[in-house]
C-alpha positions as CSV (number, residue, x, y, z in Angstrom):
1,M,46.4,-6.1,17.3
2,S,46.1,-4.6,20.8
3,D,43.3,-2.3,19.6
4,M,41.0,-4.7,18.0
5,Q,41.4,-6.9,20.9
6,D,40.3,-4.1,23.2
7,T,37.5,-3.0,20.3
8,Q,36.3,-6.6,20.7
9,A,36.6,-6.6,24.7
10,Q,34.5,-3.3,24.7
11,L,31.7,-5.0,21.9
12,P,29.6,-7.4,25.2
13,E,29.9,-4.2,27.5
14,D,28.1,-2.3,25.1
15,D,25.6,-4.9,24.3
16,E,25.1,-5.7,27.9
17,I,24.8,-1.8,28.5
18,N,21.9,-1.4,25.4
19,L,20.1,-4.2,26.8
20,L,20.1,-2.8,30.4
21,D,19.0,0.6,29.2
22,L,16.2,-1.0,27.0
23,L,15.3,-3.0,30.5
24,Q,15.9,0.4,32.4
25,T,13.6,2.6,30.2
26,I,10.9,-0.2,30.8
27,V,11.2,-0.4,34.7
28,D,11.3,3.6,34.7
29,N,7.6,3.3,32.7
30,L,6.6,0.8,34.3
31,R,3.1,2.0,35.5
32,L,2.6,3.6,32.1
33,L,3.0,0.2,30.0
34,V,0.8,-1.5,32.9
35,L,-2.2,0.8,33.5
36,G,-2.5,2.0,30.1
37,P,-3.2,-1.2,28.1
38,L,-5.4,-2.4,31.0
39,A,-7.5,1.2,31.5
40,V,-8.1,0.8,26.9
41,G,-8.8,-2.9,27.6
42,L,-11.3,-2.1,30.2
43,A,-13.1,0.8,28.2
44,A,-13.3,-1.3,25.0
45,L,-15.0,-4.0,27.1
46,G,-17.2,-1.0,28.1
47,I,-18.2,0.4,24.6
48,S,-18.4,-3.6,23.5
49,F,-21.7,-3.6,25.8
50,A,-23.0,-0.4,23.7
51,I,-22.5,-2.4,20.3
52,K,-26.2,-3.8,19.8
53,P,-25.8,-7.6,19.5
54,T,-26.0,-9.6,16.1
55,F,-27.6,-13.0,15.9
56,T,-26.3,-16.0,13.5
57,A,-29.1,-18.5,12.2
58,E,-28.0,-21.5,10.2
59,M,-29.4,-23.9,8.4
60,S,-28.3,-26.4,6.2
61,F,-29.5,-28.7,3.4
62,L,-28.9,-31.4,1.1
63,P,-28.8,-30.2,-2.8
64,P,-30.4,-32.8,-5.6
65,Q,-28.5,-36.3,-5.9
66,Q,-28.1,-37.1,-10.0
67,Q,-28.7,-41.2,-10.6
68,Q,-26.7,-42.1,-13.5
69,G,-27.7,-45.7,-13.5
70,M,-31.6,-45.8,-15.1
71,A,-30.6,-43.1,-17.3
72,A,-27.6,-44.9,-18.7
73,S,-29.6,-48.3,-18.8
74,M,-32.4,-46.3,-20.6
75,L,-30.6,-44.3,-23.1
76,A,-28.7,-47.7,-24.5
77,S,-31.7,-48.8,-25.8
78,L,-32.1,-46.2,-28.0
79,G,-29.1,-46.5,-30.3
80,A,-28.1,-43.8,-32.2
81,L,-30.0,-41.5,-30.2
82,G,-28.2,-42.5,-26.9
83,G,-25.7,-39.9,-27.8
84,M,-27.8,-36.8,-27.0
85,A,-28.0,-36.4,-23.7
86,G,-24.2,-37.1,-23.2
87,A,-23.9,-33.7,-23.6
88,A,-26.2,-32.8,-20.9
89,A,-24.4,-35.3,-17.9
90,G,-22.5,-34.7,-15.2
91,L,-20.8,-32.1,-12.8
92,K,-17.6,-32.7,-11.2
93,N,-19.5,-30.9,-7.8
94,P,-23.2,-30.2,-7.5
95,A,-22.8,-28.7,-4.7
96,D,-21.0,-25.8,-6.0
97,Q,-23.8,-25.3,-8.5
98,Y,-26.2,-24.8,-5.7
99,V,-24.2,-22.2,-4.4
100,A,-23.5,-20.4,-6.8
101,F,-27.7,-20.5,-7.4
102,L,-28.2,-19.0,-3.7
103,K,-25.6,-16.2,-4.5
104,S,-27.6,-15.2,-7.8
105,N,-29.2,-12.1,-8.5
106,S,-32.5,-14.0,-9.4
107,I,-32.6,-15.2,-5.4
108,E,-31.2,-12.2,-3.9
109,N,-33.8,-10.1,-5.7
110,A,-36.7,-12.0,-4.6
111,L,-35.5,-12.3,-1.1
112,I,-35.0,-8.6,-0.8
113,D,-38.4,-7.9,-2.1
114,R,-39.9,-11.2,-0.1
115,F,-38.6,-9.1,3.1
116,K,-38.1,-5.5,1.9
117,L,-34.9,-5.7,2.5
118,M,-33.9,-2.1,1.2
119,E,-36.7,-0.3,3.5
120,R,-35.1,-2.3,6.8
121,Y,-31.0,-1.3,5.5
122,E,-32.0,1.9,4.0
123,K,-30.5,1.9,1.0
124,E,-32.5,3.7,-2.1
125,F,-31.2,1.0,-4.8
126,K,-31.6,-2.4,-5.0
127,Q,-27.6,-3.1,-6.1
128,D,-26.6,-1.6,-2.5
129,A,-29.2,-3.7,-0.6
130,R,-27.3,-6.8,-2.7
131,K,-24.0,-5.6,-1.8
132,T,-25.5,-5.7,2.3
133,L,-27.7,-9.0,2.0
134,E,-24.2,-10.5,0.5
135,S,-22.3,-8.7,3.8
136,K,-25.0,-10.4,6.2
137,V,-25.3,-14.1,4.5
138,K,-22.0,-16.9,4.8
139,I,-22.9,-19.2,2.4
140,S,-20.6,-23.0,2.0
141,A,-20.5,-26.5,0.9
142,G,-18.7,-28.9,3.2
143,K,-16.9,-32.0,1.6
144,D,-19.9,-34.0,2.7
145,G,-22.1,-32.0,0.1
146,I,-23.7,-30.8,2.9
147,I,-24.3,-26.5,2.1
148,K,-24.6,-24.4,5.2
149,V,-26.1,-20.7,5.3
150,E,-25.6,-18.7,7.9
151,V,-27.5,-15.2,8.4
152,D,-26.5,-12.2,10.8
153,D,-28.6,-10.3,12.1
154,E,-29.7,-8.1,15.3
155,D,-33.4,-9.8,15.3
156,P,-33.0,-13.5,15.9
157,Q,-36.1,-14.2,14.3
158,F,-35.5,-12.7,11.0
159,A,-32.2,-13.7,10.7
160,A,-33.4,-17.5,11.1
161,D,-36.7,-16.7,8.8
162,L,-33.9,-15.1,6.2
163,A,-31.9,-18.2,6.2
164,N,-34.9,-20.5,5.5
165,A,-36.1,-18.3,2.7
166,H,-32.8,-19.4,0.8
167,V,-34.3,-22.5,0.5
168,D,-37.8,-21.6,-0.5
169,E,-36.3,-19.8,-3.3
170,L,-34.3,-21.7,-4.8
171,R,-36.9,-24.7,-5.3
172,K,-38.7,-21.8,-7.2
173,L,-35.4,-21.3,-8.8
174,M,-35.5,-25.2,-9.5
175,G,-38.7,-25.1,-11.4
176,R,-37.8,-22.8,-13.8
177,L,-34.3,-24.3,-14.8
178,A,-33.3,-27.9,-15.9
179,V,-30.3,-28.5,-14.0
180,T,-29.7,-32.4,-13.2
181,E,-29.1,-34.5,-16.3
182,A,-32.5,-36.2,-16.0
183,Q,-34.3,-32.6,-16.6
184,Q,-31.9,-31.6,-19.3
185,R,-33.1,-34.6,-21.1
186,R,-36.4,-34.2,-20.9
187,Q,-36.6,-30.8,-21.5
188,F,-34.5,-31.6,-24.7
189,F,-36.8,-34.6,-25.8
190,E,-40.1,-32.5,-24.7
191,K,-39.0,-30.0,-27.3
192,Q,-38.0,-32.4,-30.2
193,L,-41.6,-34.1,-29.4
194,E,-43.1,-31.0,-29.9
195,Q,-41.4,-30.0,-33.2
196,T,-41.5,-33.7,-34.5
197,K,-45.5,-33.9,-33.8
198,T,-45.8,-30.4,-36.0
199,R,-43.7,-32.3,-39.0
200,L,-45.7,-35.4,-38.8
201,T,-49.4,-33.9,-38.5
202,Q,-48.2,-31.7,-41.9
203,A,-46.4,-35.2,-43.8
204,E,-50.0,-36.7,-43.0
205,L,-51.8,-34.2,-44.4
206,A,-49.4,-34.4,-47.4
207,L,-49.9,-38.1,-47.8
208,R,-53.9,-37.4,-47.6
209,E,-53.9,-34.9,-50.9
210,T,-52.1,-37.7,-52.8
211,G,-55.4,-39.4,-52.7
212,V,-54.5,-42.3,-50.9
213,S,-56.2,-43.3,-47.6
214,S,-54.9,-44.3,-44.1
215,S,-56.8,-47.8,-44.6
216,V,-54.8,-48.5,-47.7
217,L,-51.6,-47.2,-46.4
218,K,-52.0,-49.9,-43.3
219,S,-53.1,-52.8,-45.3
220,D,-50.0,-52.1,-48.1
221,P,-47.3,-50.2,-46.0
222,G,-45.2,-50.4,-48.7
223,T,-41.9,-52.5,-47.4
224,A,-39.4,-50.6,-49.2
225,V,-40.5,-47.2,-48.2
226,A,-41.2,-47.8,-44.8
227,A,-37.3,-49.3,-44.8
228,V,-36.2,-46.0,-46.7
229,A,-37.6,-43.9,-43.7
230,A,-36.4,-45.4,-40.9
231,L,-33.3,-45.6,-42.2
232,Q,-33.7,-41.8,-43.0
233,A,-34.7,-41.6,-39.7
234,Q,-31.1,-43.4,-38.3
235,V,-29.5,-40.8,-40.1
236,T,-31.3,-37.9,-38.3
237,A,-30.6,-39.9,-35.1
238,Q,-27.2,-40.4,-35.6
239,E,-26.5,-36.5,-36.5
240,V,-27.8,-34.8,-33.5
241,R,-26.0,-37.7,-32.2
242,V,-22.5,-36.3,-33.7
243,G,-23.8,-32.7,-33.2
244,A,-24.0,-33.4,-29.0
245,M,-20.7,-35.4,-29.0
246,R,-19.0,-32.2,-30.4
247,G,-19.7,-30.4,-26.9
248,Y,-17.5,-32.4,-24.9
249,L,-15.3,-34.5,-27.2
250,A,-12.4,-33.6,-29.8
251,E,-12.7,-34.4,-32.9
252,T,-9.8,-36.8,-32.9
253,A,-11.2,-38.6,-30.2
254,P,-12.3,-42.2,-31.2
255,E,-15.6,-41.9,-30.1
256,F,-16.1,-39.4,-32.2
257,K,-14.1,-40.7,-35.2
258,Q,-16.2,-43.8,-34.9
259,A,-19.5,-41.9,-34.8
260,L,-18.8,-39.9,-38.2
261,T,-18.5,-43.6,-39.8
262,E,-21.3,-44.6,-38.9
263,L,-23.2,-41.5,-40.0
264,A,-21.0,-41.8,-43.4
265,N,-22.1,-45.3,-43.6
266,L,-25.8,-44.4,-42.9
267,R,-25.6,-41.7,-45.7
268,N,-24.3,-44.0,-48.0
269,Q,-27.2,-46.7,-47.4
270,L,-29.6,-44.3,-47.7
271,A,-28.4,-42.7,-50.9
272,K,-28.7,-46.4,-52.5
273,Q,-32.2,-46.9,-51.7
274,S,-33.0,-43.5,-52.9
275,Q,-31.4,-44.4,-55.7
276,Q,-33.9,-47.4,-56.7
277,D,-36.4,-45.4,-56.2
278,K,-36.3,-43.2,-59.2
279,G,-37.4,-45.1,-61.6
280,Q,-41.1,-44.7,-60.5
281,G,-43.5,-43.0,-62.2
282,T,-44.7,-39.3,-60.9
283,A,-48.0,-40.0,-59.3
284,Q,-46.3,-43.0,-57.6
285,G,-43.1,-41.3,-56.8
286,D,-45.3,-38.6,-55.1
287,Y,-47.2,-41.2,-53.0
288,V,-43.7,-42.8,-51.9
289,S,-42.2,-39.3,-51.0
290,A,-45.0,-38.7,-49.0
291,Y,-45.7,-42.0,-47.2
292,R,-41.9,-42.1,-46.8
293,E,-41.9,-38.6,-45.1
294,F,-45.0,-39.6,-43.3
295,K,-43.1,-42.8,-41.9
296,Y,-39.7,-40.8,-41.3
297,Q,-41.7,-38.3,-38.9
298,E,-43.8,-41.1,-37.3
299,T,-40.6,-43.3,-36.3
300,L,-39.1,-39.8,-34.9
301,F,-41.9,-39.2,-32.9
302,E,-42.4,-43.1,-31.5
303,L,-38.6,-42.6,-30.7
304,F,-38.8,-39.1,-29.1
305,A,-42.5,-39.8,-27.3
306,K,-40.4,-43.2,-25.7
307,Q,-37.5,-41.1,-24.2
308,F,-39.9,-38.6,-23.3
309,E,-41.7,-40.4,-21.1
310,V,-38.5,-42.3,-19.7
311,A,-36.9,-38.7,-19.0
312,K,-40.1,-37.7,-17.1
313,L,-39.6,-41.2,-14.7
314,D,-35.8,-40.6,-14.1
315,E,-37.1,-36.9,-13.2
316,A,-39.4,-38.1,-11.2
317,R,-37.5,-40.4,-9.7
318,E,-34.3,-38.2,-8.9
319,G,-36.7,-36.0,-7.8
320,A,-34.9,-32.5,-7.8
321,V,-35.6,-32.7,-4.1
322,I,-33.6,-30.2,-1.3
323,Q,-33.6,-32.1,1.6
324,V,-33.2,-30.0,4.6
325,V,-30.9,-31.8,7.3
326,D,-31.4,-28.3,9.7
327,V,-34.1,-25.9,10.3
328,A,-32.9,-22.4,11.6
329,Q,-34.4,-21.3,14.9
330,P,-33.9,-18.4,16.4
331,P,-30.3,-18.2,17.5
332,E,-30.4,-17.9,21.6
333,R,-27.3,-17.1,22.0
334,K,-25.7,-13.5,20.5
335,S,-22.3,-14.4,17.9
336,K,-21.1,-10.5,17.9
337,P,-19.7,-8.7,19.5
338,K,-17.0,-11.2,21.2
339,K,-16.5,-8.7,24.1
340,A,-13.9,-10.5,25.8
341,L,-12.0,-10.8,22.2
342,I,-12.0,-7.2,21.8
343,A,-11.0,-6.7,25.1
344,I,-7.9,-8.4,24.8
345,L,-7.4,-7.3,21.5
346,A,-7.6,-3.6,23.1
347,T,-5.5,-4.5,25.5
348,L,-2.7,-5.8,23.4
349,A,-2.6,-3.2,20.5
350,T,-2.6,-0.3,23.4
351,G,0.5,-2.2,25.1
352,F,2.6,-2.5,22.2
353,A,2.1,1.2,21.0
354,L,2.6,2.4,24.6
355,L,6.3,0.1,24.1
356,L,7.1,1.5,21.2
357,F,6.4,5.3,22.4
358,V,8.3,4.7,25.6
359,F,11.6,3.4,23.5
360,V,11.0,6.4,21.2
361,R,10.3,9.2,23.3
362,Q,13.9,7.5,25.3
363,A,16.1,7.4,22.0
364,L,15.1,11.6,21.7
365,R,15.8,12.2,25.0
366,N,19.2,10.4,24.8
367,G,19.8,11.9,21.5
368,A,19.4,15.1,22.7
369,Q,22.3,15.0,24.8
370,D,24.6,14.7,21.9
371,I,25.8,17.6,20.4
372,E,25.7,15.7,16.8
373,T,22.2,14.2,17.5
374,A,20.6,17.3,19.0
375,Q,21.7,19.0,15.3
376,K,20.3,16.3,13.5
377,L,16.8,16.5,15.5
378,A,16.9,20.5,14.9
379,S,17.7,20.2,11.3
380,I,14.5,17.4,11.2
381,K,11.9,19.7,13.0
382,T,13.3,22.5,11.0
383,S,12.6,20.8,7.9
384,W,9.5,19.8,9.0
385,R,8.1,23.0,9.9
386,R,8.7,24.3,6.5
387,A,7.1,21.6,5.1
388,L,3.8,22.4,7.4
389,G,4.3,26.3,6.2
390,K,5.1,27.4,9.4
391,A,9.2,28.2,9.1
């Protein structure tokens, strides 16, 4: 019991002695711990003056804003065709898409060719030039939707020109792509309009071969045949709508099931209407078939032409316009190197390293005075020499 009390009484004394030893070690090497980091910090500060300054040019712009109100109201007037543009709608965050465009190989390659960056960066391959360009360009999108482009370069004027060129190349890329909802609808209906126009011309030629003139058709259009053609056009429109809905709705969705039901009903009506025309003669049947196809293509052409014009108006109103908020100007002050920060970090790192060195050196000196520790150190030195092949 008395031994335990003596041990406990000695513990605080041992801890106090160890702390005093550490403090004594620091005081003994105070000059080294103060002058060493200070000298390294001053040297780092002097070296930073030799580093070429880097300037950062910044520009910001607002990407095109999609407007859904007019598009939705116009699509509603089409009825069955209204769902065709649904698959082309709506990005959750359009700014992220434009950031991806700015980082695409198409724009980077255009910038490399425009500013001859392979020669400027001294790269043999365009892939290496792109990596260097990416290291000097920072593109980010804020929560406010504004995109910022920051370019680092040793030439302030070049940094500003390169930053502004990103918007120029983005405009060129936008001219080749259908990005906004209105652009996608315009592209879709333009393609459908061209295809329908070709089929309408073929149907008109086939109708003329039946020997019935266009004036007769206009005076006696054939109400029943026109109704079948219109019904067939509705079936086609509903089929296109269902196909578009598959891209953004599950098959178990109520809207999708309702669309399938409407399509089945239209097909049944078309089948019943077609059954009524089977009893007609061959010549009359040829005329009915040709006229029905002509009216069918004509109805589709009118629908697609109307929506194509609406999409063009929406595109002009929506304007895929990139609005530059701040044009990049040649920066007046350098952004790198930050001399004060370099000096402070060098001083702190050197101070920590010297402090560690002082403690390790003092521990080795204390260990050399103890026989057992000295033997262990000698064994370590011998093993180290063997590992290096010097034994």
